[in-house]
Structure formats: structure tokens, C-alpha cells
PyMOL CGO cylinders between C-alpha atoms (Angstrom):
from pymol import cmd
from pymol.cgo import CYLINDER

trace = [
    CYLINDER, 0.00, 0.00, 0.02, 1.07, 3.49, -0.70, 0.3, 1, 1, 1, 1, 1, 1,
    CYLINDER, 1.07, 3.49, -0.70, 0.40, 5.72, 1.94, 0.3, 1, 1, 1, 1, 1, 1,
    CYLINDER, 0.40, 5.72, 1.94, 0.89, 8.51, -0.35, 0.3, 1, 1, 1, 1, 1, 1,
    CYLINDER, 0.89, 8.51, -0.35, -2.12, 7.43, -2.57, 0.3, 1, 1, 1, 1, 1, 1,
    CYLINDER, -2.12, 7.43, -2.57, -4.68, 8.57, 0.52, 0.3, 1, 1, 1, 1, 1, 1,
    CYLINDER, -4.68, 8.57, 0.52, -6.92, 11.54, -0.32, 0.3, 1, 1, 1, 1, 1, 1,
    CYLINDER, -6.92, 11.54, -0.32, -5.28, 11.35, -3.90, 0.3, 1, 1, 1, 1, 1, 1,
    CYLINDER, -5.28, 11.35, -3.90, -8.89, 10.54, -5.60, 0.3, 1, 1, 1, 1, 1, 1,
    CYLINDER, -8.89, 10.54, -5.60, -11.21, 13.13, -7.24, 0.3, 1, 1, 1, 1, 1, 1,
    CYLINDER, -11.21, 13.13, -7.24, -14.19, 12.31, -9.08, 0.3, 1, 1, 1, 1, 1, 1,
    CYLINDER, -14.19, 12.31, -9.08, -15.15, 14.88, -11.94, 0.3, 1, 1, 1, 1, 1, 1,
    CYLINDER, -15.15, 14.88, -11.94, -18.29, 13.24, -12.83, 0.3, 1, 1, 1, 1, 1, 1,
    CYLINDER, -18.29, 13.24, -12.83, -21.51, 14.22, -11.89, 0.3, 1, 1, 1, 1, 1, 1,
    CYLINDER, -21.51, 14.22, -11.89, -23.75, 11.23, -11.27, 0.3, 1, 1, 1, 1, 1, 1,
    CYLINDER, -23.75, 11.23, -11.27, -27.45, 10.64, -10.11, 0.3, 1, 1, 1, 1, 1, 1,
    CYLINDER, -27.45, 10.64, -10.11, -29.22, 7.92, -9.74, 0.3, 1, 1, 1, 1, 1, 1,
    CYLINDER, -29.22, 7.92, -9.74, -31.18, 6.63, -12.69, 0.3, 1, 1, 1, 1, 1, 1,
    CYLINDER, -31.18, 6.63, -12.69, -33.35, 3.20, -11.55, 0.3, 1, 1, 1, 1, 1, 1,
    CYLINDER, -33.35, 3.20, -11.55, -33.96, 0.20, -9.82, 0.3, 1, 1, 1, 1, 1, 1,
    CYLINDER, -33.96, 0.20, -9.82, -34.74, -2.96, -11.73, 0.3, 1, 1, 1, 1, 1, 1,
    CYLINDER, -34.74, -2.96, -11.73, -36.36, -6.05, -10.44, 0.3, 1, 1, 1, 1, 1, 1,
    CYLINDER, -36.36, -6.05, -10.44, -36.02, -7.90, -13.53, 0.3, 1, 1, 1, 1, 1, 1,
    CYLINDER, -36.02, -7.90, -13.53, -35.08, -7.86, -17.14, 0.3, 1, 1, 1, 1, 1, 1,
    CYLINDER, -35.08, -7.86, -17.14, -37.75, -6.12, -18.63, 0.3, 1, 1, 1, 1, 1, 1,
    CYLINDER, -37.75, -6.12, -18.63, -37.00, -2.89, -16.15, 0.3, 1, 1, 1, 1, 1, 1,
    CYLINDER, -37.00, -2.89, -16.15, -33.48, -2.38, -17.27, 0.3, 1, 1, 1, 1, 1, 1,
    CYLINDER, -33.48, -2.38, -17.27, -32.21, 0.78, -18.85, 0.3, 1, 1, 1, 1, 1, 1,
    CYLINDER, -32.21, 0.78, -18.85, -33.16, 0.42, -22.96, 0.3, 1, 1, 1, 1, 1, 1,
    CYLINDER, -33.16, 0.42, -22.96, -30.65, 3.57, -24.15, 0.3, 1, 1, 1, 1, 1, 1,
    CYLINDER, -30.65, 3.57, -24.15, -27.80, 1.38, -25.08, 0.3, 1, 1, 1, 1, 1, 1,
    CYLINDER, -27.80, 1.38, -25.08, -25.44, 3.08, -22.38, 0.3, 1, 1, 1, 1, 1, 1,
    CYLINDER, -25.44, 3.08, -22.38, -22.17, 0.83, -21.32, 0.3, 1, 1, 1, 1, 1, 1,
    CYLINDER, -22.17, 0.83, -21.32, -22.53, -0.07, -17.65, 0.3, 1, 1, 1, 1, 1, 1,
    CYLINDER, -22.53, -0.07, -17.65, -20.07, -1.70, -15.06, 0.3, 1, 1, 1, 1, 1, 1,
    CYLINDER, -20.07, -1.70, -15.06, -21.95, -3.72, -11.87, 0.3, 1, 1, 1, 1, 1, 1,
    CYLINDER, -21.95, -3.72, -11.87, -20.80, -4.41, -8.86, 0.3, 1, 1, 1, 1, 1, 1,
    CYLINDER, -20.80, -4.41, -8.86, -21.24, -7.57, -6.77, 0.3, 1, 1, 1, 1, 1, 1,
    CYLINDER, -21.24, -7.57, -6.77, -19.63, -9.56, -3.54, 0.3, 1, 1, 1, 1, 1, 1,
    CYLINDER, -19.63, -9.56, -3.54, -21.13, -10.53, -0.14, 0.3, 1, 1, 1, 1, 1, 1,
    CYLINDER, -21.13, -10.53, -0.14, -23.21, -8.97, 1.52, 0.3, 1, 1, 1, 1, 1, 1,
    CYLINDER, -23.21, -8.97, 1.52, -21.25, -6.34, 3.95, 0.3, 1, 1, 1, 1, 1, 1,
    CYLINDER, -21.25, -6.34, 3.95, -18.14, -6.32, 1.37, 0.3, 1, 1, 1, 1, 1, 1,
    CYLINDER, -18.14, -6.32, 1.37, -18.63, -2.41, 0.97, 0.3, 1, 1, 1, 1, 1, 1,
    CYLINDER, -18.63, -2.41, 0.97, -20.13, -2.15, -2.74, 0.3, 1, 1, 1, 1, 1, 1,
    CYLINDER, -20.13, -2.15, -2.74, -22.47, 0.61, -2.14, 0.3, 1, 1, 1, 1, 1, 1,
    CYLINDER, -22.47, 0.61, -2.14, -19.47, 2.22, 0.04, 0.3, 1, 1, 1, 1, 1, 1,
    CYLINDER, -19.47, 2.22, 0.04, -17.33, 1.70, -3.07, 0.3, 1, 1, 1, 1, 1, 1,
    CYLINDER, -17.33, 1.70, -3.07, -20.37, 3.51, -5.48, 0.3, 1, 1, 1, 1, 1, 1,
    CYLINDER, -20.37, 3.51, -5.48, -20.22, 6.21, -3.01, 0.3, 1, 1, 1, 1, 1, 1,
    CYLINDER, -20.22, 6.21, -3.01, -16.14, 6.84, -3.10, 0.3, 1, 1, 1, 1, 1, 1,
    CYLINDER, -16.14, 6.84, -3.10, -16.14, 7.04, -6.66, 0.3, 1, 1, 1, 1, 1, 1,
    CYLINDER, -16.14, 7.04, -6.66, -19.11, 9.76, -6.57, 0.3, 1, 1, 1, 1, 1, 1,
    CYLINDER, -19.11, 9.76, -6.57, -17.65, 11.71, -4.29, 0.3, 1, 1, 1, 1, 1, 1,
    CYLINDER, -17.65, 11.71, -4.29, -20.91, 11.86, -2.44, 0.3, 1, 1, 1, 1, 1, 1,
    CYLINDER, -20.91, 11.86, -2.44, -21.71, 10.05, 0.71, 0.3, 1, 1, 1, 1, 1, 1,
    CYLINDER, -21.71, 10.05, 0.71, -25.53, 9.16, 0.09, 0.3, 1, 1, 1, 1, 1, 1,
    CYLINDER, -25.53, 9.16, 0.09, -26.07, 8.71, -3.16, 0.3, 1, 1, 1, 1, 1, 1,
    CYLINDER, -26.07, 8.71, -3.16, -26.46, 4.86, -2.55, 0.3, 1, 1, 1, 1, 1, 1,
    CYLINDER, -26.46, 4.86, -2.55, -27.79, 4.13, 0.81, 0.3, 1, 1, 1, 1, 1, 1,
    CYLINDER, -27.79, 4.13, 0.81, -25.52, 2.17, 2.90, 0.3, 1, 1, 1, 1, 1, 1,
    CYLINDER, -25.52, 2.17, 2.90, -27.44, -0.25, 5.44, 0.3, 1, 1, 1, 1, 1, 1,
    CYLINDER, -27.44, -0.25, 5.44, -26.17, -1.44, 8.65, 0.3, 1, 1, 1, 1, 1, 1,
    CYLINDER, -26.17, -1.44, 8.65, -28.18, -4.72, 8.17, 0.3, 1, 1, 1, 1, 1, 1,
    CYLINDER, -28.18, -4.72, 8.17, -26.00, -6.78, 5.25, 0.3, 1, 1, 1, 1, 1, 1,
    CYLINDER, -26.00, -6.78, 5.25, -27.69, -7.63, 2.39, 0.3, 1, 1, 1, 1, 1, 1,
    CYLINDER, -27.69, -7.63, 2.39, -30.93, -5.22, 2.63, 0.3, 1, 1, 1, 1, 1, 1,
    CYLINDER, -30.93, -5.22, 2.63, -30.30, -4.33, -1.00, 0.3, 1, 1, 1, 1, 1, 1,
    CYLINDER, -30.30, -4.33, -1.00, -32.28, -6.19, -2.85, 0.3, 1, 1, 1, 1, 1, 1,
    CYLINDER, -32.28, -6.19, -2.85, -32.98, -4.66, -6.44, 0.3, 1, 1, 1, 1, 1, 1,
    CYLINDER, -32.98, -4.66, -6.44, -30.48, -3.18, -9.17, 0.3, 1, 1, 1, 1, 1, 1,
    CYLINDER, -30.48, -3.18, -9.17, -29.64, -0.27, -9.07, 0.3, 1, 1, 1, 1, 1, 1,
    CYLINDER, -29.64, -0.27, -9.07, -28.87, 1.99, -11.62, 0.3, 1, 1, 1, 1, 1, 1,
    CYLINDER, -28.87, 1.99, -11.62, -26.57, 5.43, -11.23, 0.3, 1, 1, 1, 1, 1, 1,
    CYLINDER, -26.57, 5.43, -11.23, -25.60, 7.65, -14.26, 0.3, 1, 1, 1, 1, 1, 1,
    CYLINDER, -25.60, 7.65, -14.26, -22.53, 9.10, -14.84, 0.3, 1, 1, 1, 1, 1, 1,
    CYLINDER, -22.53, 9.10, -14.84, -22.57, 12.23, -17.17, 0.3, 1, 1, 1, 1, 1, 1,
    CYLINDER, -22.57, 12.23, -17.17, -25.39, 11.05, -19.09, 0.3, 1, 1, 1, 1, 1, 1,
    CYLINDER, -25.39, 11.05, -19.09, -22.44, 8.35, -20.35, 0.3, 1, 1, 1, 1, 1, 1,
    CYLINDER, -22.44, 8.35, -20.35, -22.84, 5.47, -18.72, 0.3, 1, 1, 1, 1, 1, 1,
    CYLINDER, -22.84, 5.47, -18.72, -23.69, 3.48, -15.69, 0.3, 1, 1, 1, 1, 1, 1,
    CYLINDER, -23.69, 3.48, -15.69, -21.98, 2.17, -12.44, 0.3, 1, 1, 1, 1, 1, 1,
    CYLINDER, -21.98, 2.17, -12.44, -24.37, -0.90, -11.61, 0.3, 1, 1, 1, 1, 1, 1,
    CYLINDER, -24.37, -0.90, -11.61, -25.07, -2.12, -7.44, 0.3, 1, 1, 1, 1, 1, 1,
    CYLINDER, -25.07, -2.12, -7.44, -26.08, -5.84, -7.55, 0.3, 1, 1, 1, 1, 1, 1,
    CYLINDER, -26.08, -5.84, -7.55, -27.59, -7.46, -4.63, 0.3, 1, 1, 1, 1, 1, 1,
    CYLINDER, -27.59, -7.46, -4.63, -24.83, -9.11, -1.75, 0.3, 1, 1, 1, 1, 1, 1,
    CYLINDER, -24.83, -9.11, -1.75, -24.67, -12.75, -2.68, 0.3, 1, 1, 1, 1, 1, 1,
    CYLINDER, -24.67, -12.75, -2.68, -24.62, -14.63, 0.80, 0.3, 1, 1, 1, 1, 1, 1,
    CYLINDER, -24.62, -14.63, 0.80, -27.50, -12.67, 1.24, 0.3, 1, 1, 1, 1, 1, 1,
    CYLINDER, -27.50, -12.67, 1.24, -27.08, -13.03, 5.51, 0.3, 1, 1, 1, 1, 1, 1,
    CYLINDER, -27.08, -13.03, 5.51, -30.91, -12.62, 7.42, 0.3, 1, 1, 1, 1, 1, 1,
    CYLINDER, -30.91, -12.62, 7.42, -32.83, -13.22, 3.82, 0.3, 1, 1, 1, 1, 1, 1,
    CYLINDER, -32.83, -13.22, 3.82, -35.03, -16.28, 3.54, 0.3, 1, 1, 1, 1, 1, 1,
    CYLINDER, -35.03, -16.28, 3.54, -34.37, -19.25, 1.26, 0.3, 1, 1, 1, 1, 1, 1,
    CYLINDER, -34.37, -19.25, 1.26, -37.07, -18.21, -1.00, 0.3, 1, 1, 1, 1, 1, 1,
    CYLINDER, -37.07, -18.21, -1.00, -35.75, -14.84, -1.54, 0.3, 1, 1, 1, 1, 1, 1,
    CYLINDER, -35.75, -14.84, -1.54, -32.30, -15.87, -2.28, 0.3, 1, 1, 1, 1, 1, 1,
    CYLINDER, -32.30, -15.87, -2.28, -32.97, -17.73, -4.86, 0.3, 1, 1, 1, 1, 1, 1,
    CYLINDER, -32.97, -17.73, -4.86, -35.16, -15.28, -6.55, 0.3, 1, 1, 1, 1, 1, 1,
    CYLINDER, -35.16, -15.28, -6.55, -32.44, -12.71, -6.08, 0.3, 1, 1, 1, 1, 1, 1,
    CYLINDER, -32.44, -12.71, -6.08, -29.99, -15.06, -7.52, 0.3, 1, 1, 1, 1, 1, 1,
    CYLINDER, -29.99, -15.06, -7.52, -32.09, -15.76, -10.27, 0.3, 1, 1, 1, 1, 1, 1,
    CYLINDER, -32.09, -15.76, -10.27, -32.42, -11.83, -10.71, 0.3, 1, 1, 1, 1, 1, 1,
    CYLINDER, -32.42, -11.83, -10.71, -28.73, -11.41, -11.08, 0.3, 1, 1, 1, 1, 1, 1,
    CYLINDER, -28.73, -11.41, -11.08, -27.91, -14.25, -13.44, 0.3, 1, 1, 1, 1, 1, 1,
    CYLINDER, -27.91, -14.25, -13.44, -30.80, -13.12, -15.56, 0.3, 1, 1, 1, 1, 1, 1,
    CYLINDER, -30.80, -13.12, -15.56, -29.16, -9.38, -15.94, 0.3, 1, 1, 1, 1, 1, 1,
    CYLINDER, -29.16, -9.38, -15.94, -25.80, -10.76, -17.03, 0.3, 1, 1, 1, 1, 1, 1,
    CYLINDER, -25.80, -10.76, -17.03, -27.35, -12.98, -19.52, 0.3, 1, 1, 1, 1, 1, 1,
    CYLINDER, -27.35, -12.98, -19.52, -29.84, -10.36, -21.14, 0.3, 1, 1, 1, 1, 1, 1,
    CYLINDER, -29.84, -10.36, -21.14, -28.20, -6.92, -20.57, 0.3, 1, 1, 1, 1, 1, 1,
    CYLINDER, -28.20, -6.92, -20.57, -26.33, -6.22, -23.58, 0.3, 1, 1, 1, 1, 1, 1,
    CYLINDER, -26.33, -6.22, -23.58, -24.97, -2.65, -22.48, 0.3, 1, 1, 1, 1, 1, 1,
    CYLINDER, -24.97, -2.65, -22.48, -23.13, -4.73, -19.51, 0.3, 1, 1, 1, 1, 1, 1,
    CYLINDER, -23.13, -4.73, -19.51, -19.33, -4.27, -19.80, 0.3, 1, 1, 1, 1, 1, 1,
    CYLINDER, -19.33, -4.27, -19.80, -17.74, -6.35, -17.00, 0.3, 1, 1, 1, 1, 1, 1,
    CYLINDER, -17.74, -6.35, -17.00, -18.00, -6.77, -13.19, 0.3, 1, 1, 1, 1, 1, 1,
    CYLINDER, -18.00, -6.77, -13.19, -16.68, -5.76, -10.26, 0.3, 1, 1, 1, 1, 1, 1,
    CYLINDER, -16.68, -5.76, -10.26, -16.33, -8.21, -7.99, 0.3, 1, 1, 1, 1, 1, 1,
    CYLINDER, -16.33, -8.21, -7.99, -15.05, -7.48, -4.60, 0.3, 1, 1, 1, 1, 1, 1,
    CYLINDER, -15.05, -7.48, -4.60, -13.37, -9.95, -1.93, 0.3, 1, 1, 1, 1, 1, 1,
    CYLINDER, -13.37, -9.95, -1.93, -13.16, -8.65, 1.52, 0.3, 1, 1, 1, 1, 1, 1,
    CYLINDER, -13.16, -8.65, 1.52, -9.50, -8.83, 2.04, 0.3, 1, 1, 1, 1, 1, 1,
    CYLINDER, -9.50, -8.83, 2.04, -9.89, -10.16, 5.90, 0.3, 1, 1, 1, 1, 1, 1,
    CYLINDER, -9.89, -10.16, 5.90, -12.23, -12.42, 4.86, 0.3, 1, 1, 1, 1, 1, 1,
    CYLINDER, -12.23, -12.42, 4.86, -10.96, -14.09, 2.04, 0.3, 1, 1, 1, 1, 1, 1,
    CYLINDER, -10.96, -14.09, 2.04, -12.05, -16.33, -0.63, 0.3, 1, 1, 1, 1, 1, 1,
    CYLINDER, -12.05, -16.33, -0.63, -14.88, -18.45, 0.43, 0.3, 1, 1, 1, 1, 1, 1,
    CYLINDER, -14.88, -18.45, 0.43, -17.30, -21.24, -1.61, 0.3, 1, 1, 1, 1, 1, 1,
    CYLINDER, -17.30, -21.24, -1.61, -20.12, -18.86, -2.67, 0.3, 1, 1, 1, 1, 1, 1,
    CYLINDER, -20.12, -18.86, -2.67, -17.28, -16.21, -4.30, 0.3, 1, 1, 1, 1, 1, 1,
    CYLINDER, -17.28, -16.21, -4.30, -15.72, -18.77, -6.60, 0.3, 1, 1, 1, 1, 1, 1,
    CYLINDER, -15.72, -18.77, -6.60, -19.30, -20.40, -7.60, 0.3, 1, 1, 1, 1, 1, 1,
    CYLINDER, -19.30, -20.40, -7.60, -20.22, -17.19, -8.52, 0.3, 1, 1, 1, 1, 1, 1,
    CYLINDER, -20.22, -17.19, -8.52, -17.04, -15.71, -10.35, 0.3, 1, 1, 1, 1, 1, 1,
    CYLINDER, -17.04, -15.71, -10.35, -17.11, -18.88, -12.18, 0.3, 1, 1, 1, 1, 1, 1,
    CYLINDER, -17.11, -18.88, -12.18, -20.65, -18.33, -12.97, 0.3, 1, 1, 1, 1, 1, 1,
    CYLINDER, -20.65, -18.33, -12.97, -20.23, -15.23, -14.41, 0.3, 1, 1, 1, 1, 1, 1,
    CYLINDER, -20.23, -15.23, -14.41, -17.32, -16.23, -16.66, 0.3, 1, 1, 1, 1, 1, 1,
    CYLINDER, -17.32, -16.23, -16.66, -19.01, -18.87, -18.12, 0.3, 1, 1, 1, 1, 1, 1,
    CYLINDER, -19.01, -18.87, -18.12, -21.99, -15.86, -19.65, 0.3, 1, 1, 1, 1, 1, 1,
    CYLINDER, -21.99, -15.86, -19.65, -19.24, -14.39, -20.80, 0.3, 1, 1, 1, 1, 1, 1,
    CYLINDER, -19.24, -14.39, -20.80, -18.98, -12.00, -18.79, 0.3, 1, 1, 1, 1, 1, 1,
    CYLINDER, -18.98, -12.00, -18.79, -15.37, -10.13, -17.73, 0.3, 1, 1, 1, 1, 1, 1,
    CYLINDER, -15.37, -10.13, -17.73, -14.80, -9.85, -13.98, 0.3, 1, 1, 1, 1, 1, 1,
    CYLINDER, -14.80, -9.85, -13.98, -12.39, -7.21, -12.63, 0.3, 1, 1, 1, 1, 1, 1,
    CYLINDER, -12.39, -7.21, -12.63, -11.43, -8.34, -8.77, 0.3, 1, 1, 1, 1, 1, 1,
    CYLINDER, -11.43, -8.34, -8.77, -10.96, -5.92, -6.40, 0.3, 1, 1, 1, 1, 1, 1,
    CYLINDER, -10.96, -5.92, -6.40, -9.71, -6.83, -2.59, 0.3, 1, 1, 1, 1, 1, 1,
    CYLINDER, -9.71, -6.83, -2.59, -11.86, -4.35, -0.61, 0.3, 1, 1, 1, 1, 1, 1,
    CYLINDER, -11.86, -4.35, -0.61, -10.86, -3.44, 3.29, 0.3, 1, 1, 1, 1, 1, 1,
    CYLINDER, -10.86, -3.44, 3.29, -7.35, -3.65, 2.40, 0.3, 1, 1, 1, 1, 1, 1,
    CYLINDER, -7.35, -3.65, 2.40, -6.56, -1.65, 5.11, 0.3, 1, 1, 1, 1, 1, 1,
    CYLINDER, -6.56, -1.65, 5.11, -8.10, -3.92, 8.02, 0.3, 1, 1, 1, 1, 1, 1,
    CYLINDER, -8.10, -3.92, 8.02, -5.93, -6.82, 6.53, 0.3, 1, 1, 1, 1, 1, 1,
    CYLINDER, -5.93, -6.82, 6.53, -2.55, -7.97, 7.49, 0.3, 1, 1, 1, 1, 1, 1,
    CYLINDER, -2.55, -7.97, 7.49, -0.18, -9.22, 5.01, 0.3, 1, 1, 1, 1, 1, 1,
    CYLINDER, -0.18, -9.22, 5.01, -0.87, -12.69, 4.91, 0.3, 1, 1, 1, 1, 1, 1,
    CYLINDER, -0.87, -12.69, 4.91, -4.43, -12.13, 4.92, 0.3, 1, 1, 1, 1, 1, 1,
    CYLINDER, -4.43, -12.13, 4.92, -3.69, -9.95, 1.83, 0.3, 1, 1, 1, 1, 1, 1,
    CYLINDER, -3.69, -9.95, 1.83, -1.38, -12.56, 0.44, 0.3, 1, 1, 1, 1, 1, 1,
    CYLINDER, -1.38, -12.56, 0.44, -4.12, -15.76, 0.87, 0.3, 1, 1, 1, 1, 1, 1,
    CYLINDER, -4.12, -15.76, 0.87, -6.72, -13.41, -0.83, 0.3, 1, 1, 1, 1, 1, 1,
    CYLINDER, -6.72, -13.41, -0.83, -5.06, -12.95, -3.65, 0.3, 1, 1, 1, 1, 1, 1,
    CYLINDER, -5.06, -12.95, -3.65, -4.03, -16.16, -3.96, 0.3, 1, 1, 1, 1, 1, 1,
    CYLINDER, -4.03, -16.16, -3.96, -7.10, -17.49, -4.14, 0.3, 1, 1, 1, 1, 1, 1,
    CYLINDER, -7.10, -17.49, -4.14, -7.91, -15.16, -6.85, 0.3, 1, 1, 1, 1, 1, 1,
    CYLINDER, -7.91, -15.16, -6.85, -5.60, -15.86, -8.83, 0.3, 1, 1, 1, 1, 1, 1,
    CYLINDER, -5.60, -15.86, -8.83, -6.23, -19.75, -8.68, 0.3, 1, 1, 1, 1, 1, 1,
    CYLINDER, -6.23, -19.75, -8.68, -9.76, -19.06, -10.42, 0.3, 1, 1, 1, 1, 1, 1,
    CYLINDER, -9.76, -19.06, -10.42, -8.65, -16.26, -12.95, 0.3, 1, 1, 1, 1, 1, 1,
    CYLINDER, -8.65, -16.26, -12.95, -4.99, -16.98, -13.59, 0.3, 1, 1, 1, 1, 1, 1,
    CYLINDER, -4.99, -16.98, -13.59, -1.57, -15.56, -12.99, 0.3, 1, 1, 1, 1, 1, 1,
    CYLINDER, -1.57, -15.56, -12.99, -2.06, -12.85, -15.02, 0.3, 1, 1, 1, 1, 1, 1,
    CYLINDER, -2.06, -12.85, -15.02, -4.87, -11.23, -13.56, 0.3, 1, 1, 1, 1, 1, 1,
    CYLINDER, -4.87, -11.23, -13.56, -3.47, -8.40, -11.29, 0.3, 1, 1, 1, 1, 1, 1,
    CYLINDER, -3.47, -8.40, -11.29, -6.51, -7.94, -8.05, 0.3, 1, 1, 1, 1, 1, 1,
    CYLINDER, -6.51, -7.94, -8.05, -6.72, -4.32, -7.21, 0.3, 1, 1, 1, 1, 1, 1,
    CYLINDER, -6.72, -4.32, -7.21, -6.54, -3.75, -3.48, 0.3, 1, 1, 1, 1, 1, 1,
    CYLINDER, -6.54, -3.75, -3.48, -9.17, -0.82, -2.13, 0.3, 1, 1, 1, 1, 1, 1,
    CYLINDER, -9.17, -0.82, -2.13, -9.84, 0.96, 0.80, 0.3, 1, 1, 1, 1, 1, 1,
    CYLINDER, -9.84, 0.96, 0.80, -12.49, 3.55, 0.84, 0.3, 1, 1, 1, 1, 1, 1,
    CYLINDER, -12.49, 3.55, 0.84, -11.84, 4.51, 3.94, 0.3, 1, 1, 1, 1, 1, 1,
    CYLINDER, -11.84, 4.51, 3.94, -8.65, 5.22, 3.39, 0.3, 1, 1, 1, 1, 1, 1,
    CYLINDER, -8.65, 5.22, 3.39, -9.21, 5.93, -0.57, 0.3, 1, 1, 1, 1, 1, 1,
    CYLINDER, -9.21, 5.93, -0.57, -6.42, 3.59, -1.69, 0.3, 1, 1, 1, 1, 1, 1,
    CYLINDER, -6.42, 3.59, -1.69, -7.14, 1.70, -5.06, 0.3, 1, 1, 1, 1, 1, 1,
    CYLINDER, -7.14, 1.70, -5.06, -10.23, 4.28, -6.54, 0.3, 1, 1, 1, 1, 1, 1,
    CYLINDER, -10.23, 4.28, -6.54, -8.42, 6.07, -8.86, 0.3, 1, 1, 1, 1, 1, 1,
    CYLINDER, -8.42, 6.07, -8.86, -6.61, 2.59, -10.30, 0.3, 1, 1, 1, 1, 1, 1,
    CYLINDER, -6.61, 2.59, -10.30, -10.07, 1.37, -10.18, 0.3, 1, 1, 1, 1, 1, 1,
    CYLINDER, -10.07, 1.37, -10.18, -12.01, 4.51, -11.33, 0.3, 1, 1, 1, 1, 1, 1,
    CYLINDER, -12.01, 4.51, -11.33, -9.40, 4.62, -14.66, 0.3, 1, 1, 1, 1, 1, 1,
    CYLINDER, -9.40, 4.62, -14.66, -10.23, 0.44, -14.84, 0.3, 1, 1, 1, 1, 1, 1,
    CYLINDER, -10.23, 0.44, -14.84, -13.53, 1.54, -15.06, 0.3, 1, 1, 1, 1, 1, 1,
    CYLINDER, -13.53, 1.54, -15.06, -13.93, 4.51, -18.19, 0.3, 1, 1, 1, 1, 1, 1,
    CYLINDER, -13.93, 4.51, -18.19, -11.14, 1.68, -20.15, 0.3, 1, 1, 1, 1, 1, 1,
    CYLINDER, -11.14, 1.68, -20.15, -13.92, -0.60, -19.40, 0.3, 1, 1, 1, 1, 1, 1,
    CYLINDER, -13.92, -0.60, -19.40, -16.63, 1.73, -21.20, 0.3, 1, 1, 1, 1, 1, 1,
    CYLINDER, -16.63, 1.73, -21.20, -14.51, 3.80, -23.14, 0.3, 1, 1, 1, 1, 1, 1,
    CYLINDER, -14.51, 3.80, -23.14, -15.35, 6.94, -21.60, 0.3, 1, 1, 1, 1, 1, 1,
    CYLINDER, -15.35, 6.94, -21.60, -12.45, 9.40, -21.29, 0.3, 1, 1, 1, 1, 1, 1,
    CYLINDER, -12.45, 9.40, -21.29, -11.70, 11.30, -18.36, 0.3, 1, 1, 1, 1, 1, 1,
]
cmd.load_cgo(trace, "trace")
């Protein structure tokens, strides 16, 4: 980690909530490119979207994991969307609702022609879990690119960071370079933002 990286990131685009979808018929139809965020409940997806917009409350961050039940779309500079998906793992959610949410995520990945890639977050301290492996492999089987991000890296020690990184390399390949991220210390935000802009082919 580079201590000088703290506070370097400054978002320069206007962001707004666009819509929420519970099924594929409600997805945006304007053809703008999309990058989605996915990971286990409480991995920091909503906080990350807020950090990338520079606004603390654009995305509601719940103290109770698993509260995001819809697919939420946030439009940037009228040019592309960042998409907050429900968390996998779904802490405190009934089995029937879990199945419905999993089906909704898969349907979105399958049917959204505008989806350019998924940023998949892994808690650096907790590390890879079977649900992460299953989800990442499922996304890749649908032909969707995955950008792995090791979130909350400021809370993990070197051993935990190495274990998480090695777990990602095992399923994604040795050529993949997982990004280390901390929304609190603003580590990795600038690098991730450049990856997103490159993916949607938009200049900063």
C-alpha cells in the first residue's frame, strides 16, 4: 500500500440515481455501457459507489447486510452506468428470497447487452469463500469479464492479503492483477476508476 495514495482521488463526473430494477424488463434501454458491482453482503459495494461519486449518500449504506434487494443503476455524465447488484450470501434473507435474487442477478448478466464487466469485491480480511468461487465462475461462464477487487485492504494484514490474492489467482489465472481497495483511506480508487473508464470507453 502506498500511504501517499490517501485522498488523491477526486471524482470529476456528475452522478445521479437513474432507476431500480427487479427483473430484466425494467433494465435501461438507452444502450449506455454498464459496469456492475458484485460481492458478498457487507463487502462494501455501496460504499464504493459512493466513494467513486464523491457523494456520501447517493447509495444508501445499510448497517444490516443483505438489504440491497434490487438492481440499482447510477448514471455518470449521461455517458454510462455503475450498477449496484444485490450481495451474494444474503445474510438474514429467507431461502426463497435468496433464490429469487440469485436468479435476478443471473438474468441481468445474461440479458443486459450493455453490461461491459463486473467488479467483484472480496473482503481482504475474510478472503475467498465457496460462494465467491461459484459466483465468479458462473459470471465468466456467461462470457462476462470480471475485475477482482480486494476491498477493505486497510483492515487486513500481509498474510491475509496474500491468501486472498492467491485465491483469486487460482480461479482467474496468474496474469490477473487484483486491485487493493480501501474506501476509508481512498486506496486504489483512482486505479479502479481508470479501469472503469477504460471498460466503458469514456475519457476522464
